N, C-alpha and C positions, 0 to 999 in steps of 0.2 A: 765259408771258405776258412781252409787249412793254411795257417800262418806257416811262412818258410824259416828255416834255422837261421839265426841273426848273424853266425859265422859265416854262412855260405852266402848270404847278400853282402856281406862285409867284403869278402874274395872278390865276389864278381864286380864290387863297386871299386874294390884296388886294380882291378886289372882293367879295369876301362878308365882308370883315370880320374874318376869322379869324386865329386866332394869337395868343398872349400876349405874345411878342417874347423870349420867357425860356427857349425849347427845352423849357417843358414841357408836356404834353399840358393841353388846354384841359379846363375845366372843375373841377379840382383845386385846393383851396386853399392859402394860402404856404405854412402850416405841413406840411403834406401836401408840397407841393413842395419842400421843404428836407429833408424826409426821403428823398423819391426821390434827391434829389441827392447826398445825404450816403454814401448805401448803393450809388451808382451804380457807383463804381470797384468794391467788394466782389462787386456782383454781375456784375459783366461777367468780373471773374477767375474768380469760380466756376465760370460758364457760358462759357468759353474752351475753343473745340476745340482752340486747340492747347496749350494745359495738358495735356486730357486725353488726345488724341492722341499728345501727347510721353510721358506716362505710361505710355500701354499699350504704346507701342513699347519703352520702356526695361524693363517687365516681358516683352514676349515675346522681346528679346533676351537679359534675361537665363535665362529659363527653356529658350533657347537652347545657352548658353554654358556652363550650368552641368549641362548633361546630362538637364535636366528632360525639354524635347523633342527626343528624337534620333532623328529621322526625317532621310534621307539626302538624298530630294525636297525638304524643307524646308529644310535649310541648303543646298544647291543655287541653288537657289532665291529665299531671303530673307538669307542672309547668305554669299554665295559672294564678293563683290566691294562696296567701296564705294556703285557707282551702286544697288546693291538696296536699302541701308539705306536711302540717302535715299530711295527710290519707295516702299519701305515706312511711315516715317515719316510720308510725306505721304499716303498713303492710309488710314493712322491717324486722322491729323487731319482727312482730308475726312470718312470716318466717323464721328468724333466729333461734327461738327458735323452730319451727317444724324441720329445716333441724339439729340443734341440736340434737332434739330428735331421729331422725330418724338414724343418724349417730351412736351414742350409742348403737340402736336397732340392726342395722346390724352388729353394732363389736360384742357386746355380742351374736349375733345369730350365727355369724360364729364361735365362739370360744365355741359354747354352746357343738358340737359333739366332742369337744374333752375330757370333763368331764364325757363320760363314764365310770361309774364304777369307779369311783376316789378312793374311799374307799375298792375296790377288793371286792371278792366275800364276802359270808356272810357264817362265820364259823356254822360249826354244832351243833346244840342246842341256837345260838347265842352269840353273841359278850359282853363281859363283860365291865362294866360301865366304869374300870378301864383304858380301852383304848383311851377314850375319849382324854385325854390330846395330844395323840399320833396324832390321828386323826385332831386335831386342828394343830397342829406343821406340817403335810402332808398339810393343806391347807395354813398355811402361807408359806410352799414352791412355792407352784402353783401358789396363789398371787401373791408373788414377779416375777415371769414370766410371767403371764396373765394379773393382775391388778384384781382389787377389782370389781367382777362381781356380778351382782343376784344371781346367783347359788351359789358361795362360800360364799357372806352374807347370805344367807337363810342357809348354812351348820354350819357356826359360832353361827348363833342365836340359832341354835336348840343344837348343842354342849353343848353352854353354858349353857342353860337351865337345859341341861340333869347333866352338873357339880354342878351347884349351888343346884340343887333338890336332888340329889345322885339318882336319879329316872329315869327311862324311862317311867313311867305310864303318858298317858294324851301327849304324843309325837303325836299322831294323832291330837288331836283339837288345837296344840301347832304349828303344822306347818300349819295348816286352817289358826290359828290367823295370821301367819307371813304372809301369801298369802293374808287376806284382808288390813293386813297393808298398805304390798309393794300396794297393789290395791290403797288404800288411797292416800298413797304418787302420786301415779301417777296421781291422780285425783289433787289436789292441786298442782302438778308442772303445772299444763295447768292453773292456775290463771291468770296467766300475759296475755294469748294466750285469754283467755275468757273475759277478760276487752276489749281487742284490737279486736275482733268479735265485741263488744258491741259500742264499742266508733267509729269504721269505718263507720258504715250507720248511726250514731248520726250526724258526721262532714260531710255525704253526706246530710244530712235533711241541718243542719244548712251554708252550700254551698248554697243550692236551697233559703233557705231563704232570705240570703243576695243577693244572684242574683235578685230575684224578688223586694226586696226593691229597690235594684239600678235601678232596671226598673221603677218601677214607680217615684224616684225620678229622673228621667232624662226623664220623659212623659212629655211635654210641649206641648198644647193644641195649644198654639197662634203659633209656628213652629213645625209641625208635623210633616211635610217631615224632616226637619233637626233633630229632635231628635230623628225619628226613628233608625238611625243607633246607636246610645248609646242605648236604649231601644232594641235590637236584640243583643247587646254585653253583657249585663247583662244578658238575658237570658239563653245567651247561657252558660255564666258562672253557672246558676244554674242549667242547666241540664249537664255540664260536670262534676262538681262535685259530682252531683249523681250517673251519670253513671259510673265515677271510683268507687265511696264507695261501689257500689254493683259489680262491677266487680271483684273489689279485696278481697270484703266479700268473693263471690263464691269461687274464687282460693284457699282462705286460708280453706274454711271448709270444701272443697276436699282436699288439704292436710292433712288438721286433719284425715280427716277420713281414710285416707291411713295410716298416722303414727299411729292411734291408733291402725288401724286392724292389722299392724305389731307388736307395741308393747303389745297387748291384746294375740297375738298367740307367743310371748316369753315369757310373763308371765307362761301361758298356759305349756308351755316348762317345766319351770322353777319347777313350781309344781308339774307335773307329774315326772320329774328328781328327786326330791328331796323327794315325795313319795318312790319313787322307790330303793332309796339308803337308807333312813334311817328306814322305817316304819318296823316292824320284824327284824331288824338287831341287836339290845339291848336286853339280858335277861330280863326278868320281873317276880317277884317271885310271887306266887298266895295270900300270906297275902296282899302284896301291891294292888291287884287287889280287893280282897272281902274285906280289910279293908277302901279302899278310894274309892269304885264304888257308894255307896250311898250321900257321900258327891259330887262326880263329877257329877252326875246325878242331884241332887239337884242344884249345883253351876250353871252347863249349863240350866237347864230349867230356873231358873231366870236370868242370862243373855240372853236366848234366848227372854222371853219374853219382859223385859228391852228394847234390842234392835227392837224388832218388834213394840214396843209400840213408841219408840223415831222415830225410820224409819218412822212408820206411821205418825206422829207431823211433822216430818221434811219434808215428800211429803206433808202433806197438807199445813203448810206454804208456801213452794215453788210453790204451785198450786195458792195461794192465791195471791203472791208475782206476778206471771205471768198472772194472771189474771187482777188484779190493773194495773199492767204495761202496758196490753192490753189496759184495758178501757183508761188510762192516754194520751197514744199515738193515740188511737181514737179522743180522745177529742179534743187532739191538734192539730189533722192532720186536722178535720173538722174545728175548731176554725180558722187556719191558711187557709184553702181554704175557709171562708166565708169572712174573710177580704180580702184577695186578688181579690176572687170574686168580692166582694163591690165596693174596691179600683179600680180597672181595669173599671166596672160599671159605676161610677162616672165620671172616668178622661174622658171613651169614650163617654159619654152622655153630657160631657159640650161643649168637642172638638167637636162634631156632633153639637149642638145645635150652639156653636161659628160659624162651617165652614158653616150651613143654613140661619144664619142671615147674611155671607157675601155673597152667593150666594144672597139670596133674594134681598141684598140693591144695590148688582151688575145687576143685572135682571131689576130692577127699574130704575137704571141710564140709562142701554140702550134700553130700554122703551122710557121713556123720550127724549132719544136723536134722537131715530128712530122717534119718532112722529115730533120732531121738523125739522129733515130734510123730513120728508113728507111732514110736511106744507110749509115747503121752497120752494119743487118741485112740490107742485099743485100750487102755488102762481104763482113761474114762469111759469108752462104750461097753467094756466088761463090770464097771461100776454102776451104770445107765443101765446095763440089761440086768444085774443083779437087782437093783431095786426095782425095778419094773417088775421081775418076778417075784418080788416079796408083795408087789402094791398087789400083784394079780392074785398072789393066795390069800391076802390080809379082804380082798371085794368077792371072792369067792367064798371065803367064810363069813363073810356079813351078809353077802346073798342067800346063803343057805340058813343062817339065823332068821334074816327077814321071812324067807320062805317058810321055814318052821312057825314063826311068828304069825305067819297071816292063815298059816294052815290054825293055829290055834286060836284066833281070834275068830275065825270062820266056826268054828268045833262051839267058843263061848257064845258067839250069835247064836246058834242053833240050841246050845244049853239054853239059853236066857230064853229063846221064843219056846222052848219046852215048858221052862220054869214058869211061865208065863200062862201057858196054857195050864199046867199042872194047879197054880194057883188058882187060876179062874173055876179049875173044876173043885177045888176044893176047898174053894170059897166057903162055902155053905155045908159043909162037912163038920161034923162033929170032932172026927180025929185033926184035925188042924194041926195043931201042935204036934203031933206024933208025926203028922206029913213033914212039919215044917224042920223036923229034927230030922227026918231022915234026908230031907233035901240038902242040909247044914254038910251032914254026911256025906252027901254024895261031890256038895262043891268043894269040901276038904283033899277028897281024893283026887278030884280036878285040880285042886292048887297043886297037892303032889306031884302031879305029871305034868302041871306047867314047870313047876321049879326045877326039875330035871333037865328040861329043853332048854329054857330059859334062863334059869337062875335067878330069876329075878322078882316080878310081883306077883305076889298073891291074891289070891281074889277069897275074899272072906263074906260070910251069909249068918249074922248072928240073928236067931229069933229076937223077935220081940214079944214080948208078952201082953196079949191080947185077951181082953175081953170075951170071952166065949160069946157072950153075947152081941158082938158088934158084928162079927160074920153074920 
């Protein structure tokens, strides 16, 4: 509901002769007004949403810190950062404001049905104006039993206006004015709630900025793996505060919608019942109608024109303020996003460059080490190949020598066998000594050949002088 301009309301109020100049509701006697003033502070303190919201917040966080509420998500989203504490306290204050309004609305809606025809039926020909004090006395009796409800206050204001002007002319306009004034009061009663619903998303955005700032501050390119846990924790704070603020704002706005619907229904019922009770009840002379009709018509036209102009001006101001706020929010969000993106890109680029340099250095060291190892392996393989080749040559020579030795040994064996046969043949010969000398010469020749091949052992056969008779 759009609030009316206060200057226009004062103009209409003065034009119709309303207000007692003391700030008390019209139609309340002096003694009752004094009692109202004395209990005003205590009543406002008892109904203060700040007091009840703070108490509920203290109880809530006491249950969390003493372990009665031991849920990880509640701790993360409500007790993880000071911004979450402030957001929660403001949420409970706003919720207390809505609940207080809802309780009053429910109570008055339940009692509204008991006020049917509180003044009784309308007498034939209308009720004289002299009965207004009696009607006010009846309202005081009903108010002492039921309290100061909206409908009773509406009746008091209307009857007080009739008593002061001693005329019921313009009562319909008066009731419309009272309805508009009550609507303005309802709108103004949500001033604290509007501030809270504005501040909670701002706190969520503030928590996001703080979390991102902490994440960037904890990012260490030299020890990326060690600092990643701190960065994730700081980003968790940023996201948790934003999620909490948005969730609590949604809850408050839906609750405000329900309470506002109930309150609008109550005001509509009060307006309808006040019109049914008061319009057409009092006597109106024809002279009053004819004499004041032109003035009332002119005044009404002036008031309507002024109200329309003021309303259009106020709507324009509100629209420009909303547009400017949206532009500022968009600019702030864009600049913050660009700063965060630039900082993260610079940090990541620096970290990746350092990591690439470390990888290149490690790769170069590893390549050099591998090349050195391969050089050593190749050198060892070359030396092994040389040793193997030398060993192979030596083995080949030894095999050749062994082969010649075996051949010489075979020849010796054959020579020995031939010698034995010759000795056997010459045993009985007279020329034995000459034969032995020939054989010795052959053996010397054989030794000479073997000495050239083996370079070693000589076979000598010395003849022994034997008695020719021995044979």
